C-alpha positions, 0 to 999 in steps of 0.5 A: 500500500502507498500513500498518494501525496500531493506536493505544490508545484509552482511558487511554493515548490522549493520551500515545500521541498526544503521543509520536507528535507528538514523533516527527514524526507529527501525528495528528488524532482525531475524537471521533466516529470510530475512524479518526484521520487521520495526516499520512503517506499510507502509514499508516492508523490505527485506535483500539482498546482496548489490551486487544484490540490484541494479538489484532487484530495477531496475526490480521492485522487490524492490521499493527502497534500499541501495547499493554501487555505485560500484554495480550499475555500475557493474550491469549497473542498470537503477535506480534513485540515490537519496542520497549519504550516506557516511557510511561504515562498519568502517568509515563515508567515501568512500571506494576504489576499488584498483588494488593491487599486491604483494610487490615484483611484478614488476608491477608499473601501470595498463599498466604493466598488459598486458596479465596477470590475475586479480582476483576480484568480480568487473569484469565488472567495472575492464574490463571497467577500463582495456579498458580505459587504452588499456590494455588486461588482463584476469579478473577472478571472485573471490568468496572471499579471493581475497587477498590470490590469488596473486601471485600463482592464479593471478598476481593482484587483484582489491579489495575494501578497507577502510584503506588498512590494510588487503592488507598490512597484506597479503603482497600486494601493492596498484598500482592504484585506480580503483573506489571510492564508497559509499552507495547510496539510490536508487529507482525503476524508476516506483516507483518514478513516483508513487505519494504515493511511491515517498512521502514515499521515500522522507521522508525516504531520508530526515530522513536518510540524517538528521541522516548522517548530525548529525553524529559526531556532538553535540549541545551546549547550554550556557548562556552569558552576552551580554557584553561578547557575541562577545567574545563567538561567536568568539570561536564558529564554527557554522553549520550556525549561533548560535541561540541567545535567550533573557533570563528573565534577559535583561543582559543575552542571551542564545546561542545554536549551533552545533559543531563537537564532536571532538572539544568539549574538546578544545572549552568548556575551551575557552568558560569558559575563555570567561565568558560563563556559564551553558554550556550544551552538548547534543547528536544529532540524526538528523539535517535536513537542 
């Protein structure tokens, strides 16, 4: 038996493969094939665009896959949402679908778009957004290059952004946020009821969550005199509590903890000032809570 797993093709592909690598799965992609090779003989991978993933998982063509919350909603897909994977092609956070207009536009809110034209890939979500605000406007599907359509081909757009830089570069101004989204690990409902597939999916989710939890963190090991332990512990922010172990010399202990990588350059000098010795920083692949 094999688990049929969908991986997002396109902008999220490289970030997804990196996440799987940190989770312990090596995936090799042949640019001429839609079927990557994974070093787990019980998993069969297929590259599918994130926009279509939820539909194929819902229909059982795939047992599980990675796609955005936005595309689950766009397809009104009935799937099991098992994990939030907060990564995207640039950052480890959420992305936003925003309503944007040209800088010189008089539009200040969605209510100003009555009778106007909006271009977007996220047609159904945008239509529901307009309905919630009692606004009647024409929503046109955009095949790409959506930012260049206002003001000639559309009055406004609903487009995905991480930083807003592309919108600004095209002379657009964000009016409102339509939807926040992040990558989800989803499963087919029938596959989830199969004991073998559920166990396989749960292992995948655990390892991916562990890799996400470790992102941006490092481990620190150090030795300290018992007399200085309180001073050292006051310096350390910990995942929960530092692990303290006895050494062969009863006057000394070893301290092991996890901290944010960006704080290392500030914390190590403070640890030295607190008389810590033998400080070792090491990378982390996974933290399983």
